[in-house]
C-alpha positions in Angstrom: -0.5 118.1 -19.5 -2.7 119.9 -22.3 -6.5 120.7 -21.4 -8.4 117.8 -23.3 -6.2 115.0 -21.6 -6.9 116.6 -18.2 -10.4 116.3 -19.0 -10.4 112.5 -19.8 -8.3 112.0 -16.9 -10.9 113.4 -14.5 -14.2 111.8 -16.3 -12.6 108.3 -16.1 -11.5 108.8 -12.4 -15.4 110.0 -11.3 -16.7 106.9 -13.5 -14.5 104.2 -11.6 -15.1 105.8 -8.4 -18.8 105.8 -9.0 -19.0 102.3 -10.2 -16.6 99.6 -8.0 -18.3 96.8 -10.0 -16.0 97.9 -12.7 -13.1 97.0 -9.7 -14.1 94.1 -8.2 -16.5 91.6 -9.5 -18.9 90.5 -6.4 -19.1 86.8 -5.7 -22.8 85.3 -6.4 -23.7 82.7 -4.3 -25.3 80.7 -7.1 -22.1 80.6 -8.9 -20.2 79.0 -5.8 -22.8 76.7 -5.6 -23.0 75.3 -9.4 -18.9 75.2 -9.0 -19.3 73.0 -5.9 -21.8 70.6 -7.7 -19.8 70.3 -10.8 -16.7 69.2 -8.5 -18.5 66.8 -6.7 -20.1 65.6 -10.2 -16.7 65.0 -11.5 -15.3 63.1 -8.3 -18.2 60.5 -8.5 -17.8 59.9 -12.5 -13.8 59.5 -11.8 -15.0 57.0 -9.1 -17.1 55.0 -11.5 -15.2 55.0 -14.3 -11.4 54.5 -12.9 -8.4 55.4 -15.0 -6.2 53.4 -16.9 -3.8 53.8 -14.0 -6.1 52.8 -11.3 -7.5 50.0 -12.9 -3.6 48.7 -13.4 -3.3 49.1 -9.7 -6.6 46.7 -9.2 -5.3 44.1 -11.2 -1.8 44.4 -9.0 -4.1 43.4 -5.8 -4.7 39.8 -7.3 -2.4 37.4 -8.3 -3.0 34.1 -10.6 -0.6 31.5 -10.9 -0.7 27.6 -11.7 1.4 24.3 -11.9 1.2 21.0 -14.1 2.5 17.9 -12.8 3.1 14.4 -14.5 4.9 11.3 -12.8 5.3 7.9 -14.3 6.4 5.2 -12.1 7.2 1.7 -12.3 8.3 -1.4 -10.3 10.4 -4.5 -10.7 8.4 -7.9 -10.0 8.8 -9.9 -7.3 7.2 -12.9 -5.6 4.5 -11.3 -4.0 3.7 -8.6 -6.8 3.5 -8.1 -10.7 5.7 -5.5 -12.1 3.8 -2.0 -12.5 3.8 0.8 -14.8 1.7 3.7 -13.6 1.2 7.3 -15.0 -0.8 10.2 -13.3 -1.2 14.0 -14.0 -2.7 16.8 -11.8 -2.9 20.6 -12.0 -3.6 23.4 -9.5 -4.7 27.3 -10.3 -3.8 29.7 -7.4 -5.9 32.6 -7.2 -4.9 35.0 -4.5 -6.9 39.0 -4.0 -6.2 41.3 -1.4 -8.7 41.7 1.1 -9.2 43.8 4.2 -5.9 43.2 6.6 -5.2 40.4 4.7 -6.2 38.3 1.5 -8.4 35.9 0.1 -7.6 32.6 -1.4 -9.2 30.4 -3.8 -7.0 26.9 -5.3 -8.7 24.9 -8.2 -7.2 21.6 -8.8 -7.8 18.5 -10.4 -6.1 14.8 -10.2 -6.1 11.9 -12.8 -4.8 8.4 -12.4 -4.8 6.4 -9.0 -0.8 5.9 -9.4 1.1 3.0 -8.5 -0.3 2.8 -5.0 -3.2 0.5 -6.4 -0.6 -2.3 -7.4 2.0 -2.0 -4.2 0.2 -1.1 -1.1 2.0 0.7 1.5 1.3 2.3 4.8 2.5 5.6 3.5 2.2 5.7 -0.2 4.5 6.0 -3.1 2.7 8.5 -5.1 1.4 11.6 -2.4 0.7 13.7 -5.7 -2.9 12.1 -6.5 -3.2 9.7 -3.5 -4.6 9.9 0.1 -1.5 7.9 1.6 -2.8 5.8 4.2 -1.9 6.8 7.9 -1.1 4.6 10.9 -4.3 5.6 12.1 -6.9 5.4 9.6 -11.0 6.3 10.0 -13.9 3.8 8.3 -14.1 4.7 4.9 -10.5 6.3 4.2 -9.3 4.8 1.0 -6.1 2.9 0.6 -5.2 3.8 -2.7 -6.6 7.2 -2.9 -9.1 9.4 -5.3 -9.3 10.2 -9.0 -10.8 13.7 -9.3 -10.3 14.0 -12.7 -13.1 16.9 -12.6 -11.9 20.0 -11.5 -12.8 21.0 -8.2 -12.2 23.6 -5.1 -9.4 22.3 -3.3 -9.1 25.3 -1.2 -10.6 28.5 -0.2 -10.1 30.5 3.1 -9.3 33.9 4.3 -6.5 35.2 6.3 -6.3 38.3 7.9 -3.8 39.9 10.5 -3.5 42.3 12.8 -2.3 45.9 12.5 1.2 44.6 14.0 0.9 41.4 11.9 1.7 39.5 14.9 -1.6 37.9 15.3 -3.0 36.0 11.7 -6.5 34.2 11.6 -7.3 31.8 8.7 -10.7 30.5 8.4 -12.3 28.3 5.7 -11.1 25.3 3.5 -7.4 24.0 3.5 -5.2 21.4 4.0 -4.0 20.9 7.7 -0.5 20.7 6.4 -0.5 24.1 4.6 0.6 25.1 8.1 1.3 22.4 10.3 4.1 20.1 10.2 6.2 21.9 7.2 9.5 21.4 6.0 11.6 23.4 3.9 13.5 20.0 2.7 10.7 17.7 2.4 7.3 19.3 2.3 6.2 19.2 -1.3 5.1 16.1 -3.3 5.0 18.2 -6.5 8.7 19.4 -6.2 10.7 17.3 -3.7 9.8 13.9 -2.3 6.9 11.8 -3.7 6.1 9.6 -0.7 3.6 10.9 1.9 5.9 9.4 4.4 8.3 12.5 3.6 6.1 15.0 2.7 4.4 14.6 6.0 5.2 12.6 9.1 3.6 9.0 8.7 2.4 9.2 11.9 0.7 12.5 11.2 -3.1 11.5 11.2 -4.6 14.9 10.3 -8.2 15.8 9.9 -9.1 15.4 6.2 -11.5 14.2 3.5 -11.0 11.9 0.8 -8.8 14.4 -1.2 -6.9 15.6 1.7 -8.8 18.9 2.7 -10.9 19.9 5.6 -12.8 23.0 6.8 -12.2 25.0 10.3 -10.2 27.9 11.8 -6.5 28.5 12.4 -4.7 31.1 14.5 -1.0 32.0 14.8 0.8 34.5 17.1 4.4 35.7 16.7 6.0 36.1 20.0 9.0 37.1 18.3 10.5 37.2 15.2 12.0 33.8 15.7 9.2 32.3 17.7 5.4 31.4 16.8 2.9 29.8 18.3 -0.1 28.3 16.0 -3.7 26.2 16.9 -6.2 25.2 14.7 -9.5 23.1 14.9 -11.0 21.5 12.1 -13.7 18.3 10.8 -11.7 15.3 11.9 -13.3 14.0 8.5 -13.2 16.8 6.4 -17.1 16.7 5.5 -19.4 19.2 5.6 -22.1 17.7 7.6 -21.6 17.6 11.2 -18.7 20.5 10.9 -17.5 21.1 14.8 -19.7 18.5 16.3 -18.1 17.0 19.2 -17.4 13.3 17.5 -16.1 15.2 14.4 -13.1 17.2 16.1 -9.3 17.3 15.1 -7.5 19.8 17.1 -3.5 20.7 16.7 -0.7 22.7 18.4 2.7 24.0 17.4 5.4 25.7 18.2 7.7 27.2 15.4 11.2 28.3 16.2 13.5 29.8 13.5 17.1 30.1 14.0 20.3 31.5 12.4 23.2 29.5 13.7 26.6 30.8 12.3 24.4 32.6 9.8 22.8 29.4 8.7 19.0 29.5 8.9 16.9 26.7 10.4 13.4 25.9 11.5 12.5 24.0 14.3 8.9 22.7 14.9 6.9 20.6 17.8 3.5 19.7 17.4 0.9 17.9 19.4 -2.2 16.8 17.9 -5.8 15.4 19.4 -8.5 13.3 17.5 -11.7 13.0 18.9 -13.6 11.3 16.2 -14.0 7.4 16.0 -11.6 5.9 14.0 -9.8 2.2 13.5 -6.2 1.8 14.7 -4.0 -0.2 12.3 -2.8 -2.1 15.2 -6.4 -3.1 16.4 -8.6 -3.2 13.4 -11.6 -4.3 16.1 -11.4 -1.0 17.8 -13.5 1.5 15.4 -14.3 3.9 18.1 -10.9 5.2 19.5 -9.6 8.5 19.8 -6.1 9.4 19.3 -3.5 11.9 20.3 0.1 12.2 19.0 3.1 14.5 18.8 5.7 15.3 16.4 8.6 17.1 15.6 10.0 18.5 11.9 13.2 20.2 11.6 15.3 21.5 8.8 18.8 23.1 8.9 21.0 25.1 6.1 24.3 23.3 6.7 26.1 25.2 3.8 25.3 26.6 0.6 22.9 24.4 -1.3 23.0 21.6 1.2 20.5 21.3 4.1 19.4 18.5 6.5 16.1 17.7 7.5 14.7 15.7 10.6 11.1 14.2 11.4 9.9 12.3 13.9 7.4 8.9 12.9 6.9 5.6 14.6 5.8 2.8 11.7 5.8 -0.6 10.7 7.9 -1.3 7.5 10.2 1.3 5.9 10.8 3.0 2.8 14.0 4.5 1.4 13.9 7.1 -0.8 16.1 9.6 -2.7 15.4 11.8 -5.8 16.9 14.4 -7.9 15.6 17.6 -9.4 17.1 19.4 -12.7 15.8 22.9 -13.6 15.3 23.2 -17.0 14.4 27.1 -16.4 12.7 29.0 -13.8 9.2 27.3 -14.9 10.3 23.8 -15.5 11.6 21.0 -13.2 12.6 17.3 -14.1 13.1 14.7 -11.3 14.3 11.4 -11.1 13.3 9.4 -7.8 14.0 6.1 -6.4 12.1 4.3 -3.6 12.8 1.0 -1.8 10.0 -0.5 0.1 11.0 -3.2 2.7 7.7 -5.1 4.4 5.1 -3.8 1.9 1.9 -2.9 3.7 4.0 -3.7 7.1 3.9 -7.6 6.0 7.3 -9.0 7.1 6.5 -11.9 4.8 6.6 -9.8 1.7 9.8 -9.6 -0.7 11.3 -5.6 -0.9 9.9 -3.6 -4.2 12.0 -1.5 -5.7 10.1 1.8 -7.6 11.3 4.1 -10.2 10.0 7.3 -10.8 10.3 10.4 -13.2 8.2 13.7 -13.0 7.4 16.9 -15.0 6.7 19.9 -12.8 5.6 23.0 -14.7 5.0 26.4 -13.2 3.4 29.4 -14.8 
């Protein structure tokens, strides 16, 4: 090694040993604090201005659906009734949003036209889409031919929550009692299945409701197993906001649901009991306008094979309606139906001649 190189090496070694700052920079507290504050600010900015991916996830938490329905019904002329031709329309917008341990639900609805029930009175109703079908037991002021809500109105709004294991559910708000009780897989919708209220729900099932069929209250449900569930509810008997849950305006129900799978074919068996403590008029005794009432019912549906299912509902009333329908799906969003109803003893009057009613229905989902 030559003399000049050795000299440079020794000087470099002395300098590095004397100034350790050249080997490792110290951590300045002010710089570390500044870095922490910048990171915190970046997090707050991201929270206030979510990324496109996060915005997309937020939209997934809300679902918007809707339906439109048009129904046309005609009846034959009889000695008691002139021939009739009535059209009705309805529409619903359903908005579901995720909430803490559950979801919030809003249903905006409209109804157009009074329907053929204006011309042919029955105990059950021939078009349950726009009419509040007369029940065996009716309260003072209940309409006989339904209502006409051409202006959109809020039909339902409620919150439904559940426990962490999803065995317990609670629903509170405005809803229709038959959203949760007296259900049936085969006969439960007036817009896609039977037209008549007698088959959408049991004719003797007089549930708490306003003139449009809705009420407010609370519903509780508990699943004992995957196959057995008990539900109960307490609601306003007349569906009005005044005197909610007052002693003379209460309606209660309890229902036991049993899901089966006999021979790998699904079925549902429901048993319920209800109590109406509000004053109302009994059909069999019109002079009695202060009576309370109680009743029980059952609703079964059972898959037999393929697309064939059977259903049973218990009901007791005067007069009878025989009905059948046929559905044809144009695609997954459009359904066309043909319907026939034969009414014996209209309005429970044995002297009235039987009436035949023919119907067509267009149902659109979006």
